[in-house]
All heavy atoms as atom14 arrays in JSON, in Angstrom:
{
  "sequence": "LSVIDFLLSFVIIYGISLVLYIFPHLNKLGHVDESKLKGGH",
  "atom14_mask": [
    [1, 1, 1, 1, 1, 1, 1, 1, 0, 0, 0, 0, 0, 0],
    [1, 1, 1, 1, 1, 1, 0, 0, 0, 0, 0, 0, 0, 0],
    [1, 1, 1, 1, 1, 1, 1, 0, 0, 0, 0, 0, 0, 0],
    [1, 1, 1, 1, 1, 1, 1, 1, 0, 0, 0, 0, 0, 0],
    [1, 1, 1, 1, 1, 1, 1, 1, 0, 0, 0, 0, 0, 0],
    [1, 1, 1, 1, 1, 1, 1, 1, 1, 1, 1, 0, 0, 0],
    [1, 1, 1, 1, 1, 1, 1, 1, 0, 0, 0, 0, 0, 0],
    [1, 1, 1, 1, 1, 1, 1, 1, 0, 0, 0, 0, 0, 0],
    [1, 1, 1, 1, 1, 1, 0, 0, 0, 0, 0, 0, 0, 0],
    [1, 1, 1, 1, 1, 1, 1, 1, 1, 1, 1, 0, 0, 0],
    [1, 1, 1, 1, 1, 1, 1, 0, 0, 0, 0, 0, 0, 0],
    [1, 1, 1, 1, 1, 1, 1, 1, 0, 0, 0, 0, 0, 0],
    [1, 1, 1, 1, 1, 1, 1, 1, 0, 0, 0, 0, 0, 0],
    [1, 1, 1, 1, 1, 1, 1, 1, 1, 1, 1, 1, 0, 0],
    [1, 1, 1, 1, 0, 0, 0, 0, 0, 0, 0, 0, 0, 0],
    [1, 1, 1, 1, 1, 1, 1, 1, 0, 0, 0, 0, 0, 0],
    [1, 1, 1, 1, 1, 1, 0, 0, 0, 0, 0, 0, 0, 0],
    [1, 1, 1, 1, 1, 1, 1, 1, 0, 0, 0, 0, 0, 0],
    [1, 1, 1, 1, 1, 1, 1, 0, 0, 0, 0, 0, 0, 0],
    [1, 1, 1, 1, 1, 1, 1, 1, 0, 0, 0, 0, 0, 0],
    [1, 1, 1, 1, 1, 1, 1, 1, 1, 1, 1, 1, 0, 0],
    [1, 1, 1, 1, 1, 1, 1, 1, 0, 0, 0, 0, 0, 0],
    [1, 1, 1, 1, 1, 1, 1, 1, 1, 1, 1, 0, 0, 0],
    [1, 1, 1, 1, 1, 1, 1, 0, 0, 0, 0, 0, 0, 0],
    [1, 1, 1, 1, 1, 1, 1, 1, 1, 1, 0, 0, 0, 0],
    [1, 1, 1, 1, 1, 1, 1, 1, 0, 0, 0, 0, 0, 0],
    [1, 1, 1, 1, 1, 1, 1, 1, 0, 0, 0, 0, 0, 0],
    [1, 1, 1, 1, 1, 1, 1, 1, 1, 0, 0, 0, 0, 0],
    [1, 1, 1, 1, 1, 1, 1, 1, 0, 0, 0, 0, 0, 0],
    [1, 1, 1, 1, 0, 0, 0, 0, 0, 0, 0, 0, 0, 0],
    [1, 1, 1, 1, 1, 1, 1, 1, 1, 1, 0, 0, 0, 0],
    [1, 1, 1, 1, 1, 1, 1, 0, 0, 0, 0, 0, 0, 0],
    [1, 1, 1, 1, 1, 1, 1, 1, 0, 0, 0, 0, 0, 0],
    [1, 1, 1, 1, 1, 1, 1, 1, 1, 0, 0, 0, 0, 0],
    [1, 1, 1, 1, 1, 1, 0, 0, 0, 0, 0, 0, 0, 0],
    [1, 1, 1, 1, 1, 1, 1, 1, 1, 0, 0, 0, 0, 0],
    [1, 1, 1, 1, 1, 1, 1, 1, 0, 0, 0, 0, 0, 0],
    [1, 1, 1, 1, 1, 1, 1, 1, 1, 0, 0, 0, 0, 0],
    [1, 1, 1, 1, 0, 0, 0, 0, 0, 0, 0, 0, 0, 0],
    [1, 1, 1, 1, 0, 0, 0, 0, 0, 0, 0, 0, 0, 0],
    [1, 1, 1, 1, 1, 1, 1, 1, 1, 1, 0, 0, 0, 0]
  ],
  "atom14_positions": [
    [[6.43, -22.45, 19.5], [6.37, -22.08, 18.08], [4.96, -21.61, 17.7], [4.8, -20.73, 16.87], [6.75, -23.3, 17.22], [8.23, -23.7, 17.32], [8.47, -24.97, 16.51], [9.11, -22.57, 16.8], [0.0, 0.0, 0.0], [0.0, 0.0, 0.0], [0.0, 0.0, 0.0], [0.0, 0.0, 0.0], [0.0, 0.0, 0.0], [0.0, 0.0, 0.0]],
    [[3.94, -22.21, 18.28], [2.57, -21.83, 17.92], [2.31, -20.36, 18.27], [1.67, -19.64, 17.51], [1.56, -22.71, 18.66], [1.73, -22.55, 20.06], [0.0, 0.0, 0.0], [0.0, 0.0, 0.0], [0.0, 0.0, 0.0], [0.0, 0.0, 0.0], [0.0, 0.0, 0.0], [0.0, 0.0, 0.0], [0.0, 0.0, 0.0], [0.0, 0.0, 0.0]],
    [[2.83, -19.9, 19.42], [2.63, -18.49, 19.79], [3.36, -17.59, 18.81], [2.83, -16.56, 18.37], [3.13, -18.25, 21.23], [3.03, -16.77, 21.57], [2.33, -19.1, 22.21], [0.0, 0.0, 0.0], [0.0, 0.0, 0.0], [0.0, 0.0, 0.0], [0.0, 0.0, 0.0], [0.0, 0.0, 0.0], [0.0, 0.0, 0.0], [0.0, 0.0, 0.0]],
    [[4.58, -17.94, 18.44], [5.36, -17.13, 17.5], [4.66, -17.08, 16.15], [4.55, -16.03, 15.52], [6.79, -17.7, 17.37], [7.54, -17.53, 18.69], [7.54, -16.96, 16.24], [8.89, -18.22, 18.7], [0.0, 0.0, 0.0], [0.0, 0.0, 0.0], [0.0, 0.0, 0.0], [0.0, 0.0, 0.0], [0.0, 0.0, 0.0], [0.0, 0.0, 0.0]],
    [[4.18, -18.24, 15.69], [3.46, -18.28, 14.41], [2.21, -17.41, 14.47], [1.88, -16.72, 13.5], [3.07, -19.71, 14.05], [4.3, -20.54, 13.72], [5.31, -19.94, 13.34], [4.24, -21.77, 13.86], [0.0, 0.0, 0.0], [0.0, 0.0, 0.0], [0.0, 0.0, 0.0], [0.0, 0.0, 0.0], [0.0, 0.0, 0.0], [0.0, 0.0, 0.0]],
    [[1.51, -17.42, 15.6], [0.31, -16.61, 15.74], [0.65, -15.12, 15.64], [0.0, -14.36, 14.94], [-0.36, -16.92, 17.08], [-1.57, -16.05, 17.34], [-2.75, -16.29, 16.68], [-1.48, -15.0, 18.24], [-3.86, -15.49, 16.91], [-2.58, -14.19, 18.48], [-3.77, -14.44, 17.82], [0.0, 0.0, 0.0], [0.0, 0.0, 0.0], [0.0, 0.0, 0.0]],
    [[1.71, -14.71, 16.34], [2.12, -13.3, 16.29], [2.57, -12.91, 14.89], [2.23, -11.83, 14.4], [3.24, -13.05, 17.31], [2.8, -13.2, 18.78], [4.02, -13.05, 19.69], [1.74, -12.16, 19.13], [0.0, 0.0, 0.0], [0.0, 0.0, 0.0], [0.0, 0.0, 0.0], [0.0, 0.0, 0.0], [0.0, 0.0, 0.0], [0.0, 0.0, 0.0]],
    [[3.35, -13.79, 14.25], [3.83, -13.47, 12.9], [2.66, -13.35, 11.93], [2.64, -12.45, 11.1], [4.81, -14.55, 12.43], [6.2, -14.5, 13.09], [7.04, -15.67, 12.6], [6.9, -13.18, 12.78], [0.0, 0.0, 0.0], [0.0, 0.0, 0.0], [0.0, 0.0, 0.0], [0.0, 0.0, 0.0], [0.0, 0.0, 0.0], [0.0, 0.0, 0.0]],
    [[1.7, -14.24, 12.03], [0.54, -14.18, 11.14], [-0.23, -12.87, 11.38], [-0.7, -12.24, 10.44], [-0.39, -15.37, 11.37], [-0.91, -15.32, 12.68], [0.0, 0.0, 0.0], [0.0, 0.0, 0.0], [0.0, 0.0, 0.0], [0.0, 0.0, 0.0], [0.0, 0.0, 0.0], [0.0, 0.0, 0.0], [0.0, 0.0, 0.0], [0.0, 0.0, 0.0]],
    [[-0.34, -12.44, 12.63], [-1.03, -11.18, 12.94], [-0.28, -10.0, 12.33], [-0.87, -9.09, 11.76], [-1.14, -11.03, 14.46], [-1.92, -9.8, 14.87], [-3.3, -9.8, 14.8], [-1.26, -8.66, 15.31], [-4.03, -8.67, 15.17], [-1.98, -7.53, 15.68], [-3.36, -7.54, 15.61], [0.0, 0.0, 0.0], [0.0, 0.0, 0.0], [0.0, 0.0, 0.0]],
    [[1.05, -10.02, 12.43], [1.87, -8.94, 11.86], [1.73, -8.92, 10.34], [1.61, -7.86, 9.73], [3.35, -9.12, 12.27], [4.24, -8.13, 11.51], [3.5, -8.92, 13.78], [0.0, 0.0, 0.0], [0.0, 0.0, 0.0], [0.0, 0.0, 0.0], [0.0, 0.0, 0.0], [0.0, 0.0, 0.0], [0.0, 0.0, 0.0], [0.0, 0.0, 0.0]],
    [[1.72, -10.09, 9.71], [1.6, -10.16, 8.25], [0.25, -9.61, 7.81], [0.15, -8.84, 6.85], [1.8, -11.61, 7.78], [3.27, -12.02, 7.97], [1.42, -11.73, 6.3], [3.49, -13.5, 7.76], [0.0, 0.0, 0.0], [0.0, 0.0, 0.0], [0.0, 0.0, 0.0], [0.0, 0.0, 0.0], [0.0, 0.0, 0.0], [0.0, 0.0, 0.0]],
    [[-0.81, -10.0, 8.5], [-2.15, -9.51, 8.15], [-2.21, -7.99, 8.33], [-2.79, -7.27, 7.51], [-3.22, -10.21, 9.02], [-3.29, -11.69, 8.64], [-4.58, -9.53, 8.82], [-4.14, -12.49, 9.6], [0.0, 0.0, 0.0], [0.0, 0.0, 0.0], [0.0, 0.0, 0.0], [0.0, 0.0, 0.0], [0.0, 0.0, 0.0], [0.0, 0.0, 0.0]],
    [[-1.58, -7.47, 9.4], [-1.58, -6.03, 9.63], [-0.8, -5.32, 8.52], [-1.22, -4.27, 8.04], [-0.93, -5.75, 10.99], [-0.92, -4.28, 11.35], [-2.08, -3.64, 11.73], [0.28, -3.56, 11.33], [-2.08, -2.29, 12.07], [0.3, -2.21, 11.66], [-0.88, -1.59, 12.02], [-0.87, -0.26, 12.34], [0.0, 0.0, 0.0], [0.0, 0.0, 0.0]],
    [[0.31, -5.9, 8.09], [1.11, -5.3, 7.01], [0.33, -5.28, 5.71], [0.34, -4.29, 4.98], [0.0, 0.0, 0.0], [0.0, 0.0, 0.0], [0.0, 0.0, 0.0], [0.0, 0.0, 0.0], [0.0, 0.0, 0.0], [0.0, 0.0, 0.0], [0.0, 0.0, 0.0], [0.0, 0.0, 0.0], [0.0, 0.0, 0.0], [0.0, 0.0, 0.0]],
    [[-0.39, -6.37, 5.4], [-1.18, -6.43, 4.17], [-2.28, -5.37, 4.22], [-2.55, -4.69, 3.23], [-1.78, -7.84, 3.99], [-0.65, -8.84, 3.69], [-2.79, -7.83, 2.84], [-1.13, -10.28, 3.7], [0.0, 0.0, 0.0], [0.0, 0.0, 0.0], [0.0, 0.0, 0.0], [0.0, 0.0, 0.0], [0.0, 0.0, 0.0], [0.0, 0.0, 0.0]],
    [[-2.91, -5.2, 5.37], [-3.98, -4.2, 5.49], [-3.4, -2.79, 5.28], [-4.03, -1.94, 4.66], [-4.65, -4.29, 6.86], [-3.72, -3.99, 7.88], [0.0, 0.0, 0.0], [0.0, 0.0, 0.0], [0.0, 0.0, 0.0], [0.0, 0.0, 0.0], [0.0, 0.0, 0.0], [0.0, 0.0, 0.0], [0.0, 0.0, 0.0], [0.0, 0.0, 0.0]],
    [[-2.18, -2.55, 5.78], [-1.55, -1.24, 5.57], [-1.29, -1.01, 4.09], [-1.53, 0.07, 3.57], [-0.22, -1.17, 6.34], [-0.35, -0.91, 7.84], [1.03, -0.94, 8.49], [-1.03, 0.42, 8.11], [0.0, 0.0, 0.0], [0.0, 0.0, 0.0], [0.0, 0.0, 0.0], [0.0, 0.0, 0.0], [0.0, 0.0, 0.0], [0.0, 0.0, 0.0]],
    [[-0.79, -2.06, 3.39], [-0.5, -1.92, 1.95], [-1.79, -1.61, 1.19], [-1.83, -0.72, 0.35], [0.16, -3.2, 1.42], [0.28, -3.13, -0.1], [1.54, -3.39, 2.05], [0.0, 0.0, 0.0], [0.0, 0.0, 0.0], [0.0, 0.0, 0.0], [0.0, 0.0, 0.0], [0.0, 0.0, 0.0], [0.0, 0.0, 0.0], [0.0, 0.0, 0.0]],
    [[-2.87, -2.35, 1.51], [-4.14, -2.12, 0.83], [-4.67, -0.72, 1.14], [-5.32, -0.09, 0.31], [-5.17, -3.18, 1.26], [-4.82, -4.59, 0.79], [-5.83, -5.59, 1.36], [-4.83, -4.66, -0.73], [0.0, 0.0, 0.0], [0.0, 0.0, 0.0], [0.0, 0.0, 0.0], [0.0, 0.0, 0.0], [0.0, 0.0, 0.0], [0.0, 0.0, 0.0]],
    [[-4.39, -0.21, 2.35], [-4.85, 1.12, 2.73], [-4.04, 2.21, 2.01], [-4.56, 3.26, 1.68], [-4.71, 1.29, 4.24], [-5.09, 2.68, 4.73], [-6.43, 3.04, 4.83], [-4.12, 3.61, 5.07], [-6.8, 4.31, 5.26], [-4.47, 4.87, 5.51], [-5.81, 5.22, 5.6], [-6.16, 6.47, 6.03], [0.0, 0.0, 0.0], [0.0, 0.0, 0.0]],
    [[-2.76, 1.93, 1.74], [-1.88, 2.94, 1.12], [-2.06, 2.97, -0.39], [-1.88, 4.01, -1.01], [-0.41, 2.64, 1.5], [-0.19, 2.92, 2.99], [0.54, 3.49, 0.66], [1.16, 2.44, 3.48], [0.0, 0.0, 0.0], [0.0, 0.0, 0.0], [0.0, 0.0, 0.0], [0.0, 0.0, 0.0], [0.0, 0.0, 0.0], [0.0, 0.0, 0.0]],
    [[-2.43, 1.82, -1.02], [-2.5, 1.76, -2.48], [-3.36, 2.86, -3.11], [-2.92, 3.48, -4.07], [-2.99, 0.38, -2.93], [-1.87, -0.49, -3.44], [-1.34, -1.5, -2.66], [-1.35, -0.25, -4.7], [-0.3, -2.29, -3.14], [-0.31, -1.03, -5.19], [0.21, -2.05, -4.41], [0.0, 0.0, 0.0], [0.0, 0.0, 0.0], [0.0, 0.0, 0.0]],
    [[-4.58, 3.13, -2.64], [-5.4, 4.18, -3.27], [-4.7, 5.54, -3.26], [-4.79, 6.29, -4.23], [-6.66, 4.2, -2.4], [-6.73, 2.84, -1.81], [-5.31, 2.42, -1.6], [0.0, 0.0, 0.0], [0.0, 0.0, 0.0], [0.0, 0.0, 0.0], [0.0, 0.0, 0.0], [0.0, 0.0, 0.0], [0.0, 0.0, 0.0], [0.0, 0.0, 0.0]],
    [[-3.97, 5.86, -2.19], [-3.26, 7.14, -2.12], [-2.13, 7.16, -3.16], [-1.89, 8.18, -3.8], [-2.69, 7.36, -0.72], [-3.76, 7.43, 0.33], [-4.61, 8.5, 0.46], [-4.13, 6.55, 1.3], [-5.45, 8.27, 1.46], [-5.18, 7.1, 1.98], [0.0, 0.0, 0.0], [0.0, 0.0, 0.0], [0.0, 0.0, 0.0], [0.0, 0.0, 0.0]],
    [[-1.43, 6.03, -3.34], [-0.37, 5.97, -4.35], [-0.97, 6.13, -5.74], [-0.39, 6.79, -6.6], [0.36, 4.61, -4.25], [1.18, 4.44, -2.96], [1.8, 3.04, -2.94], [2.28, 5.49, -2.86], [0.0, 0.0, 0.0], [0.0, 0.0, 0.0], [0.0, 0.0, 0.0], [0.0, 0.0, 0.0], [0.0, 0.0, 0.0], [0.0, 0.0, 0.0]],
    [[-2.13, 5.53, -5.98], [-2.78, 5.65, -7.28], [-3.15, 7.11, -7.54], [-3.01, 7.61, -8.66], [-4.05, 4.78, -7.33], [-3.69, 3.31, -7.41], [-2.62, 2.95, -7.88], [-4.57, 2.45, -6.95], [0.0, 0.0, 0.0], [0.0, 0.0, 0.0], [0.0, 0.0, 0.0], [0.0, 0.0, 0.0], [0.0, 0.0, 0.0], [0.0, 0.0, 0.0]],
    [[-3.63, 7.83, -6.51], [-3.97, 9.24, -6.69], [-2.72, 10.04, -7.04], [-2.72, 10.87, -7.94], [-4.6, 9.79, -5.4], [-6.02, 9.26, -5.17], [-6.6, 9.84, -3.89], [-8.01, 9.29, -3.64], [-8.58, 9.8, -2.39], [0.0, 0.0, 0.0], [0.0, 0.0, 0.0], [0.0, 0.0, 0.0], [0.0, 0.0, 0.0], [0.0, 0.0, 0.0]],
    [[-1.61, 9.79, -6.33], [-0.37, 10.51, -6.62], [0.1, 10.19, -8.03], [0.51, 11.07, -8.78], [0.71, 10.11, -5.6], [0.43, 10.59, -4.16], [1.5, 10.03, -3.23], [0.4, 12.11, -4.08], [0.0, 0.0, 0.0], [0.0, 0.0, 0.0], [0.0, 0.0, 0.0], [0.0, 0.0, 0.0], [0.0, 0.0, 0.0], [0.0, 0.0, 0.0]],
    [[0.03, 8.91, -8.43], [0.45, 8.52, -9.77], [-0.42, 9.18, -10.83], [0.07, 9.63, -11.85], [0.0, 0.0, 0.0], [0.0, 0.0, 0.0], [0.0, 0.0, 0.0], [0.0, 0.0, 0.0], [0.0, 0.0, 0.0], [0.0, 0.0, 0.0], [0.0, 0.0, 0.0], [0.0, 0.0, 0.0], [0.0, 0.0, 0.0], [0.0, 0.0, 0.0]],
    [[-1.73, 9.28, -10.58], [-2.64, 9.9, -11.54], [-2.29, 11.38, -11.7], [-2.25, 11.91, -12.8], [-4.08, 9.76, -11.06], [-5.07, 10.35, -12.03], [-5.33, 9.78, -13.25], [-5.83, 11.45, -11.96], [-6.23, 10.53, -13.89], [-6.55, 11.54, -13.13], [0.0, 0.0, 0.0], [0.0, 0.0, 0.0], [0.0, 0.0, 0.0], [0.0, 0.0, 0.0]],
    [[-1.98, 12.07, -10.6], [-1.63, 13.49, -10.67], [-0.34, 13.66, -11.46], [-0.21, 14.54, -12.29], [-1.46, 14.06, -9.25], [-0.86, 15.46, -9.32], [-2.81, 14.09, -8.55], [0.0, 0.0, 0.0], [0.0, 0.0, 0.0], [0.0, 0.0, 0.0], [0.0, 0.0, 0.0], [0.0, 0.0, 0.0], [0.0, 0.0, 0.0], [0.0, 0.0, 0.0]],
    [[0.67, 12.77, -11.23], [1.93, 12.88, -11.96], [1.7, 12.68, -13.46], [2.27, 13.36, -14.28], [2.92, 11.83, -11.45], [3.39, 12.15, -10.03], [3.31, 13.34, -9.63], [3.82, 11.24, -9.35], [0.0, 0.0, 0.0], [0.0, 0.0, 0.0], [0.0, 0.0, 0.0], [0.0, 0.0, 0.0], [0.0, 0.0, 0.0], [0.0, 0.0, 0.0]],
    [[0.83, 11.71, -13.82], [0.56, 11.47, -15.24], [-0.09, 12.69, -15.87], [0.26, 13.09, -16.98], [-0.34, 10.24, -15.39], [0.41, 8.95, -15.11], [-0.49, 7.75, -15.26], [-1.68, 7.95, -15.56], [-0.02, 6.61, -15.08], [0.0, 0.0, 0.0], [0.0, 0.0, 0.0], [0.0, 0.0, 0.0], [0.0, 0.0, 0.0], [0.0, 0.0, 0.0]],
    [[-1.04, 13.31, -15.17], [-1.73, 14.47, -15.73], [-0.73, 15.62, -15.9], [-0.78, 16.36, -16.88], [-2.88, 14.89, -14.82], [-2.37, 15.35, -13.58], [0.0, 0.0, 0.0], [0.0, 0.0, 0.0], [0.0, 0.0, 0.0], [0.0, 0.0, 0.0], [0.0, 0.0, 0.0], [0.0, 0.0, 0.0], [0.0, 0.0, 0.0], [0.0, 0.0, 0.0]],
    [[0.2, 15.77, -14.96], [1.21, 16.85, -15.09], [2.1, 16.59, -16.29], [2.41, 17.5, -17.05], [2.05, 16.92, -13.81], [1.31, 17.57, -12.64], [2.22, 17.64, -11.42], [1.5, 18.29, -10.23], [2.38, 18.36, -9.05], [0.0, 0.0, 0.0], [0.0, 0.0, 0.0], [0.0, 0.0, 0.0], [0.0, 0.0, 0.0], [0.0, 0.0, 0.0]],
    [[2.52, 15.32, -16.47], [3.39, 15.01, -17.61], [2.66, 15.26, -18.92], [3.21, 15.84, -19.85], [3.84, 13.54, -17.53], [4.8, 13.25, -16.37], [5.08, 11.75, -16.29], [6.11, 13.99, -16.56], [0.0, 0.0, 0.0], [0.0, 0.0, 0.0], [0.0, 0.0, 0.0], [0.0, 0.0, 0.0], [0.0, 0.0, 0.0], [0.0, 0.0, 0.0]],
    [[1.39, 14.83, -19.03], [0.64, 15.03, -20.26], [0.43, 16.53, -20.51], [0.54, 17.01, -21.62], [-0.72, 14.32, -20.15], [-0.59, 12.79, -20.21], [-1.93, 12.12, -20.08], [-1.78, 10.6, -20.1], [-3.09, 9.92, -19.93], [0.0, 0.0, 0.0], [0.0, 0.0, 0.0], [0.0, 0.0, 0.0], [0.0, 0.0, 0.0], [0.0, 0.0, 0.0]],
    [[0.15, 17.31, -19.46], [-0.05, 18.74, -19.61], [1.25, 19.43, -20.04], [1.23, 20.36, -20.82], [0.0, 0.0, 0.0], [0.0, 0.0, 0.0], [0.0, 0.0, 0.0], [0.0, 0.0, 0.0], [0.0, 0.0, 0.0], [0.0, 0.0, 0.0], [0.0, 0.0, 0.0], [0.0, 0.0, 0.0], [0.0, 0.0, 0.0], [0.0, 0.0, 0.0]],
    [[2.39, 18.97, -19.54], [3.67, 19.58, -19.89], [3.99, 19.37, -21.37], [4.48, 20.26, -22.04], [0.0, 0.0, 0.0], [0.0, 0.0, 0.0], [0.0, 0.0, 0.0], [0.0, 0.0, 0.0], [0.0, 0.0, 0.0], [0.0, 0.0, 0.0], [0.0, 0.0, 0.0], [0.0, 0.0, 0.0], [0.0, 0.0, 0.0], [0.0, 0.0, 0.0]],
    [[3.68, 18.2, -21.88], [3.95, 17.94, -23.3], [2.79, 18.49, -24.14], [2.99, 18.96, -25.21], [4.09, 16.43, -23.55], [5.31, 15.87, -22.88], [6.59, 16.14, -23.3], [5.45, 15.05, -21.84], [7.45, 15.52, -22.54], [6.78, 14.84, -21.64], [0.0, 0.0, 0.0], [0.0, 0.0, 0.0], [0.0, 0.0, 0.0], [0.0, 0.0, 0.0]]
  ]
}
């Protein structure tokens, strides 16, 4: 069980790092969409 827990913890940390890495790109896309909506109206 200790080996499985170690691998799962490593996968979870890797997943969290991916989410933190992707968030700034999502914020940029969201900002562009907001500017397009405001410009359209």
